[in-house]
N, C-alpha and C positions, 0 to 999 in steps of 0.2 A: 790484832793480826790483820794484815791487808787481805781483802777478798780477791781471790784469783778468778780470772775469766773461766766460765764453765761452758762456753758454747760448744767446744769440741767434745766435752764429756756428754753433753746433751745429745749431740749427733751420734756418738758411739753407743750410748746406753739407752736412749729413748725413755721409755716409761720407768726404767729402773734408776734413772739419774737422781731424782729428788729422794726417793726412798733410801738409796745408797748413801747420799750425803747426810741425811738425818741419822741413819744407822751409824755412820762413822762418828758422829758427834754425840750420839745418845740422847739427842734432844728432839722435841717436836718442831722446833724452829731452827733454821740454819741459814747463816748469811753467805751469799755467793755473789758473783757478778755474772751477768748474762747480757750479751750484746753491748758490752762496755758499761752497762748500768748496774748500780748496786741493787741487789734483790734479796728477799728473804723468803725461803720456802717454809710453809707451815702446814700442819696436818692435825685433824681431829675435829670433833663437833664444835669445840670452843673456837678453833681456828676458822671454821666455816662461818660461825656467827660473827667473828671479828671481821672477816673479809666482806660480809654483806652489810656491814654498818658503814653508811656513807660518810660518817665522821672519821672513819679509819681508812677506807679504801674507796677510790673513785675510778670509774671506767673512762671518763673523758680523757683523751690523749694517752690512753694506756695501751690500746690494742695496736701492735706494730703494723705498719703499712702493708707488709707482705701478707699478713693475715686478713686485713681489711680488703686487700686487692684480690683475694681468692675466696676465702671462706664466708665472711660476714657481709662484705660490701661496704663502700664508703658512705657515711651518713646513716648507718644502720642503728637500730634501737640499742644495740650492744655498746655503742660509743657514747651514749647519753647519760646524764645524771640529773638528779633533782626533778623539778616539775616537767621539764621536757621529756625525761624518761618515763615519768608516771603517766603522762597523757598518751605518749606513743605506746607504752606497754599495755595500757587499758584497751587499746584497739586489738592487740594480739590476744589478750585474755578473752575478750568478747568473741573473737573468732575461733579460738583453739580450745577453750575449756567448756564449751557448751556440750552437755551430754548427748543431745540429739544430733549435734553436728559430728561428734566423734563417732557415734553409732552409724551415721550415714557413711562416713569415710571407711569404717571397718567393713560395712556391707558392700560397698563398691570395690574395695580392695580384695576381699575374699572372693567376690564374684569374678574379678579379673584373674585371680590365681586359679580358680576352678576352671575357667575358660582356657587357661594356658596349659594346664596339665596334660590334656590329650595330645597337644602338639609336642610335648616333651617325650612322650613315649614313642613317637614316630622317629626320633633321632637317636643315634648311637649313644650319645652322652650329652649331658647338660652341665653347665657351671652354675651352681646354685646362686652364687653372688650376683652374676649377670642377670639371670632370670628374675630374681627377686627385685633387683633395681628397676627393671622394666615394668614389672607389675606395679610397684610402688609409685614410680614417676608418673605413669599414665593416670593412675587412680587419683593421686593427690592433685595433679594439675587440673584435671577435670572437676574435682571437688571444689577447688578454689574458684572455678568459673572460667578458666583459660580455655578458649576454643582450641581443640587439638585433634588432628587426624591420627588414625592408627599408625600410618607410616612415619609420623613425626616422633613417636614415642621412643624408639631406640636412640635417636640422636639426642633427644632431651635427656634421657637417662645417662648417656655417656657424659654429657656436659655436667650434669649435677654430681655425678660420681667424681669427675675430675676436680671440681671445686673443693670437695672434701679431701680427696686423695693428695692434693698438691699444696695444701696450706702450710705444712710444717717442714718443707724441704726446698732445696734449690734444684737447678737443672731442669730436665724435660718435664718432670711431673709438675713443677711449679709454673712453668710457662704455659703448659697445657691448661692448668687451672685458670690462669689469667685470661687466656683466649676464650675459654668456655664462659667465664663470667661476663666478659665483654659482649659476646654474642647474645647471651640470654638477657642481660640488662637492656641492650638495644631493642631486642624483641619485645620484652614486656613493657618498656617505656613507650613504645609505639602503641601497644595495646591500651595502656592507660590513657594516652592522648585520644585514641579512637573512642574509648568509652566516654570520656569527658565531652567530646564533640558530638556524641550521638551516632557516630559512624558504626560502631560495634555495640549492639545491645548485649548486656549480660544480666544474669539473674539478680534481682534485688536481694541484698543481704549476703551475696557471695563475697568471698575475700577480694576478688577483683573490684567489685562494686564498692565495698567498704574502704579499701585502701585508696582507691581513686578519689573518693569523696572526703577522706580523712583530713582534718585540720589539726595542726600541732598546737602546742600551748600558746604560741604567739599568734594564733588565728589564721595562719597561712596554710594553703594546700601543700602537700609534698611535691617537690619538683618531680617530673615524670621519672627521671633516673632513680631518685631515692624511693619512689613508690615501687619501681621495679625491684630495687634492692630488698624492700620489705616483703614483696610477694615471693621472691626467691628465698627469703628467710622463713617461709612456710613450706615451700615445695622442696627446697634442698635438704633440710634436716629430716623431713619425713622420708625422702628417698634414702637417706643414710641409714634407715632401719635395715637396709640390705646388709650392712655390716653385722648387725645382730642376728639376722637370718643365717648368714654364713657361719657365725659362731654357734648358732643353734644346731646347724648341720654337723659341725665339728663335735659338739657335745654329744649328740645322738650317736655318733660313731665311736667316741671314746667311752661313753657310759651307756651302752645299749639297754641296760637294765631299767633305765628311766623311761624308755620309749613307750611301753604299754600304758603306763599311767598318764603320760602326756597325751597319747592318742585317744584315751578314753574321753577327753574333752572336759574333764572335771574343772570347772571354772577357777576354783581356788588354786589348784595345782598349776594350771596354765599361767595364771598371774605370778605365782611363785617362781615358775620357770623363767618368765620374763625378767623378774627382778634378779634372779641368780645369774642369768646370762649377762645382764648389765653390770652386776657387781664383779663377777669372776673374770670376764674377758676385758682386754685393754681397749679403751675407746679414746676418750680425751685424757691426756696425761695430767694436765693441770689447767686451772684458770687463774686469772690475775687482774690486778688493777694497780693504781699508783697511790702512795700515801701522801695526802695533802699537807701533812705536817710530820715532824719527828714523833715516832711512836715506839712502843716496846711490846713485844709479844714473846712469851715463853723464855724470857731472859735474854732475848736477842733485840738489839737496837735496830729500828727501822728508820733509816735516814729520810728526811723530807724528799719527796719525788721518787723514792725507791719503788721498785716493783714488789708487790706482795703476791706470792704464788701459792695457791691452795693445791696441795698434792692429792689429786683425785684418785689416781691409781693406788697410791700408798694408803689412803684412808679406806678404800674399798677392800684392802687386804690387811688391815690393821688387826692383829690378834686380840687387842683390847676391845675391839668392837665386834669381831666375827670369830666364832669358834672354828678352829681348823680352816683359816681363810683361804688356803690354797687347795682345798677340796671343793669339788663342784657338788653342792647339795641343795637343790631347790627346796627341799623340805624345811630348811632353816627359816623360810619366810611364811610357812603355813600358820604358825602361832606367834609370830613376832609383829608387833606394831613398829613401823618404820618411822623413826624420828626425822624431822624435817632437815636435820643437819648430820644424819648418820650415813645413809646411802646417797652418794653424790656423783654418780656417773655423768649426770647432766647438771651438776651444781646442787646447791642446797638452799634451804630457806623456803619462803612463800613465793611461788611463781606469780601470784597476783600482784605483788608489790615490788619485789626486788629483781635481780638479774637472773634468777633461776629460769630455765627454759620453760615457757608456758606450754610447749608441745610435749612435755614429758608424759602426760596422760595419753596422748595419741600414740607415742612410742610404745607404752606398755600395752595399750589396747590392741594395736596392730600386731605386735610381737606375740602376744598371747594367742590371738586368733590364728595367725599364720603358722606358728610353731606347732599347733595342734594338727593343722593340715599337713605340715611337713612330716610329722611323726606317723601319720596315716598313709603317707605316700609309699607305694611299693617301689623299692629301689635296691640296687646293688651298689657297692662301693668299689670302684676299680682302684688299682694301685696308683698312688699319687703322693705328692708332698704336702702334708697337712701342717707343716711347721708354721708356727706363729712367731715371727721375729720381733722381740720387744724393742729393738733399736729402730724399727720402722714405725713412723707415726703418720697416719693412723694405721695400726696393725690390722692384719686379717690373715686367714689361712692362705698360704702361698698359692695353693691350687685353686682357691676360690670355692672349694668343695665340689668335686666332680661326682655326678651320680648317673647311673644307668636306670632310667625310670621305666617301669612297666615290667621289669624282671621280678622273679620271686625274691622277696625280702629275706 
């Protein structure tokens, strides 16, 4: 049977597209066409293992230009395979997976949150998504070693949010994302050049220092623009924790009974909360790569050069993996060991060696700490539209979660 183009279905259904296609066939693998190319959507732990095997799926030439031009940047680690990927990825692992480095970032970010709270109570209302993005953007930029004045933080936050918000759409959101990326790549490329020339000193061992000095597998330094891309691939996804903070606000409004336990600061529950927010709410719909040869998975033939798409949203709501998957229950993670290929909001596998996001530990640590502070915040919830539209990628509460801070909770 010929595979029909699914671009319009993806636009109309968003996160529900691949789950609906697989449900229609009753299989974990389904053949489709997307952007004129043959593609196969797959789901489940075995599917995640399959995707991360470079003999099956490769990232080189797999990420569409519109996504590179907005979300990841051209020449980014996400576009590499083999030894080039391993050497570049090792740089990120060294920067993002050190416990002392993560602890310092959490300390700086929670201090920035605590400093912002008194200003929120002076205003009639705040939008949680916007405020969280500013706290995160300023904290992570300074943590990486980027010199940044306070008055530069709001503009940086807007640009970083735009890069994420516009990667999966056309029109104004997409072009806003491209303009934001161009601005910030130029800004950071100049910083890299100034660091290399000695004009701008930065802390030894900081991300700016390490990325500026990094040499790829071929022994060459990164071009300044590519170095800027990789710095943004630290700052941008960390700022995107603002999506999970807005989702946390949404969850506290919908399930207020969970608030006292989260506010208690119990570390295990705070981490369980972070995992459940990442599992339950829609973030990345799928990830993918290209098949270097003809393959088969789940009874579905994968033609050579076809796209292979791992259905992240579908897997995070798979009833074979998660009991009552459409119920928000942080408690499910208190006594559960999470398999490397089970919970996949940011990909699966070993972040040290494959394409799983090495900043996932940072996401969990920041979300755990900030969600506790959010639960402790005295606020009222005014009338607003808290709808989360699954056709919008990336999704978020329509209102951004509006709060009146300082009133009786």
